[in-house]
N, C-alpha and C positions, 0 to 999 in steps of 0.2 A: 336797473336793482338786480343786485349779487344774488343768486338761490342759497337759500337756503340748505347745508348739511344735510342730507337722504337722513342720516341717523339722530342729530340732532332731532330733524323735523318729527321722528317717529319715537324720538328721547330714548333709544338703545344704544349700547357701546356697539362699538363695531364688530367686538366677535360674539354678540350676540346670535345665535342658532334660530333656525327658522320656526319654533316653537313663539320664540319672546319675541322676535317678528312679526307675526303672525296677531299671539294677543297684545300686543301694543298697540297694531296697527286699529283693530275690532272696536278698542277702546274709544281712541279718536276720534273712529268716523262716524259711530255714534256719538259722541259727544258734536261735533262741526258738523252734522249730515244739516241741509235744510233744511229739510221737514222739521226738523227741531229749533231749526233761531231762525221760522220763517224773518225776510225783511234785511237779513243781518249781513249785509255783503263782506262780514271782514269772515265771517263763518266759512262760507263761502267757498273766498282766498282759500283758510286756512283748509277746509275740506277736500281742494285739489292740492294742495300741496300731499297734505299726508295721503290719499288716494295716488298722485304723481310720486312718491317717494316706495311706497310699498311694490308698485309693477314694477321699480325697475330692480330692488331688495328680494324682492321674492325667487327672481328668476336667476338663477347662481352663472350664468356668463353674463348676467347683465351688471352682477354687483362687481364679480370680477372686476373688466370690466369699469370700473369706478368707485371701485380698492386703488386702484390704480391710477387713474388720469380724469378721478375727478366729474365733474358736469362736461366736460372737453369732449369730454369719452362721447357724449350725445348730441354734440351740436353736430348744426351743418347733414344733419339728414342719416346722424350719426345712429338709427337706433333707436328712440329713447320715448316712455312715453306721451311727453307733452306735459303741458300745462292743463290740460282738461283730465276727460274719462277716457283711460287708451282701449286698445280694444277687447284689453284683457279684462277690464273695468268689471265685467257680466259676474264672470266665473271668479274673480276673485272679492269680489263683494258678497257674493249668495251667501256665505255661510254667517252676515252676519246679519241676513235678513231672517236665516235659520233660528237665526240665539234671538230675535228680538219677536217675529209674528210666527213659528214653525212653520213656515212653505218653502216653498221653491221660485225662487223667480225669475221674469223675462223683462228685457227690452221696450220700451216705447209702445207697452201693449203686443209685442210682439210673441210668439211662442215662447221663446224663453225656456233651458234646461228644464223637461218636468220629468218628473216620475214615473211609471206604468200605471197608467190607467185603470185597468183591471186589477185591485191591491188580491191577492189572494196570501189569506194568515200560513202561517207555517206552521207546522205543531209544536206541539213543546216538545223536550226533551228530559225522556225518564231517567233517572238514577233507582236501578237494583242492589243493591250488599249481597257479597256472598259471601260464604263461608266455607273453609274448602281444611283437609289434612290435610301438614307437611310431604305425608308419605303421597298425596292425591298433585301436590306439587312440585315431586322430585319426575312426578311422570305424566302429568301432563291428563287431563278429560276431557270426556264431553257432555259436557251438565243440559240434562235436559230444565227448563225453568217458567212457572208459570207468572205470565202476567197478566195485571186489571190495566187498560189503555185504552182509548179513543183509536177507532177505528171506520174508515168510509164505511155509507152505511150504503145499503145492497139496497136498500128499495130504490130507489133515487142516484144512485149511481155519486155518492157523494153535490150533486150537487144545489140537495137542499128544500128541492119544488116538488113538489109532488109529483107520483107516475104522469106520465102523458102532456104535462109542461111544464114550463123551462122557465127560469133568471127573464124579468125586464128587464130593458134599458131603466134608471134612474134619472127622471125626469125634471129635478134640480140640475145634473153638471151635465145630463146631455147622453152619460156613457163613459164618460171621461174620466170618472175619478173625481176632481178634483174643479174645483172651482176659482174662477183670477177674480181681484178683487186689484182696483187702481190706486195706489200708494208714492202723491211726490210724480215724480220720473217714473217709476218704474211700475211691474204689474204682478203683485205676488198668487202665486198659486200656491189654492188650501184643501187640504183633504175631505171633501165633498162629506157633511152631516147627515147625508141622507142619507148616504147609501158606506157610509163607509173607508170611501177607497174602492170600493169593489166596482163599482163603474153599474151596477146590477141591484138591484129589490126584485124580493120572494112577494109575491103576491098570494101565493096557495102554497104556505109551503106543509115541507113530508112530513106527513102521520107519525112514521117513523123515527124521524128524527129531530121535531119539530124546527124544522131551518133550518139547521150546525148545521145537516153535511154529512153527523162522524155519530155514532154509539161506543157505546162502550161495554165490553165483549173481553175473555179473560185469552190469552193469545199461549202456547206454548211453541216455546222455540229452543234451538238445539245451540249451544255455547261452545267451541272449542275452548280451554285454557291449556296452555299453552305449558311444559315442561320450561322447571327453575325460574316458575312467576313469584316477586318478591312482595309480601303483606305489603296495602297502599296500590298494589296495580291496577291499575285502572284497562279497560277492555271496550272497544267503543262500534255496538251494531250502524254502519248505519242506513238512515231509513224506518229503524224497527220504529223510533218513539211515537208519542200521536199521529193522528193526519190530522191535515191542516182543514182550514175551516173551508168549507164548499170547493174540496177538489185545491186543493192549496196542497204542496207536499207536506212530507211527514220529517217529525224531526227524529233523531238522533236516539241511542239506548247507549248507557254509559254502566256499565257493571261495574265494582268496586270489591275488589278481592280483599279479605280478611285472613291470613291463616289462625288457626285452630294452635292451644301449647300444646307445644309436644312432649308425654309422659320422662324422655330419654335427653333429648337435642333439643339444643339453643342452637335457632341460627343468625348469623351474625355476614350477610352478602352470601357467596355462595359459600361458605366456608361452616363444621356444625364441629359445633362441641359436646362434648360427650362425658361428662363425671358419674369416675368408677371407684368407686368404694374396695378397696384387698385388707385382705386380715394383715398383723403386724406379724406372727413370721413368712409370709410371703413378702412380703416389704424387704426383707430381712435375708430370707434363703433366697429369693428370685423363685421363677418361677411360669406360670403363663395365665393371662384369665384370654374367658372368650368374652368380645364385646357384637353387638346386632348392629348393621348399615343402615339407612334411609331406607335400602335396595329390597330390605327384609330376609338377608342370609347373615351370618355368624362370622367374623373373623374372630383371628387368637393376638392377643400383639402379648409378647414377650417382658418379663418385666423381673432389668438388671439386678443382683442382687446384694442388697443396700440402699436401695429408694426413697427418696423419700415424700412427705405426702403434699400432694400437689405436683408434683412431676409430670413435666406432659410431653403423647407421646402422640406423630404424628403419621395419618396415616394416610395417603396422597393418592388422590383422585376422588375419594369416598365421600366428597359433599353433596351438595346440588347441582345440579348441572346452573350454565352458563346461560344465561334470557337468550336464544336464536341463536348458540352458536355450537359447537360439538365439544366445548372443556363445562369442564368440572372441579369443583373448588375441591377440599380437605376436607379430612374433619380428626380433630384434635381430640386427646383421650387424655381423660386431666384423672388424673390417680387421684386418690384420700386414705390415708393408711388409719384400721381404724383398731381404736383403743381396746382391748379385752374385755369387756366386762361381766360380772356373776361372776367369779369368779368356785373354783371348788374349791375347799385344801390342800388338796396336792399342787394346783395348778396353782396357788401363790407361793408353796412349799420352795417347786423349778423358777419359778420366777425370781423368789429373792431369793436363790444358789446363782442363780443366771446373772442379778445384781454385784452382788458382789463378787465377781466372774468378772467386772465388763472395767474397763481403764479409759482413756483417753482418748485411746486409736477407737474402738467401743461407741463412744460421742462424740466423734471430734466436735460438732458444731454448739452442742450444749456446755461442752468442755472450757472450749473455746471464750466463748459468752460469760460466762462464770469470774470467767481467770479474767478478763479484759473490767465488767463488773469491782472485781477484788482490787486490784490495780487504782478504778478510780477512787473508791474511797481512800485508798490512801493517800494517793497524791491530795484529796479534798484534803488529810483532816494533815499532814501537814503543813498545806498552806496554811490554815486556821491556827495550827500551832505558828506559826512563824508570824501570822499577821497580831498577837497578842504580847512579843515580846518586847518591855518598856525598853527605856534606859534610866526607872528607877527614880525617878525627880520628881 
């Protein structure tokens, strides 16, 4: 009897990736597993076919050979999985037992690949939000922070047992941290419910920590903020999180940075933008203005004669440092021409005289704009007149 195509057996296309193959395999293997279909010979055959197909297709080299030569690639000692349970069956099928039973699997009552018996709980990661100024982000800083966290109990050295005593092996699992349970052809390993996988129990807990092996304390830490950090930058301090349970490894501390709004500067990456109002006379006649830099110094910007509002001037290298490099961004000064307010009588007279002396060359942009507006309305009026002409009928 000819073998079914492996892809057809798993219900997958030939281009299916590893994730799709594994998902289909899990679904079908659970469906046809002998323990769920006791006495059903057809189900047992289907189960073996599914396993054989997956054993070939999960291996890139075997899959390539199958795609090229088909089943012939594994005949006559070609190295196929065979119709029964292949040598790698336990490893490939273990994930399914994790889904079904939440444990690890061994074959035929043997040792099986297991988890560590002495399970030690890793401490939780902590988050600390820190707000810094733009100047501090520019130059970098060393900050001192205080965080309440769990630390190893000094009275019991983190063991959780009273001084002079020690945790004792769990009677339920014999110190292994897990128990085994026969399930059909297999032996399942599950976390021991008595010791929660630690392999030991505390009969005389420490009075200082109540047997937890850790207590809450406030710690002061020094944090180095590098120059050039941006809003949302995350800094990781390995091992500075909560202490682990009963001697377990500590978690990490993550510091999330946010930047305070600045009165002068807006930041975009490594570049800074500064909006500077200038007098109308300075814009018309030219001059210079003095502006601050993020480094705490002052610099002068030359304003050419006839500068228009929103004109932008670039100051190379006056921006923020680029993180972990020696490069700097630029600073852009955008001028805004300020219209005079609360004029005196004499000032009004002078501006009126100035306006009488103005021409199209004095205000070329506004003169050109209104000239185009005039042409537009004249054209619209002409088109309307043409559209109303009739034949008099």
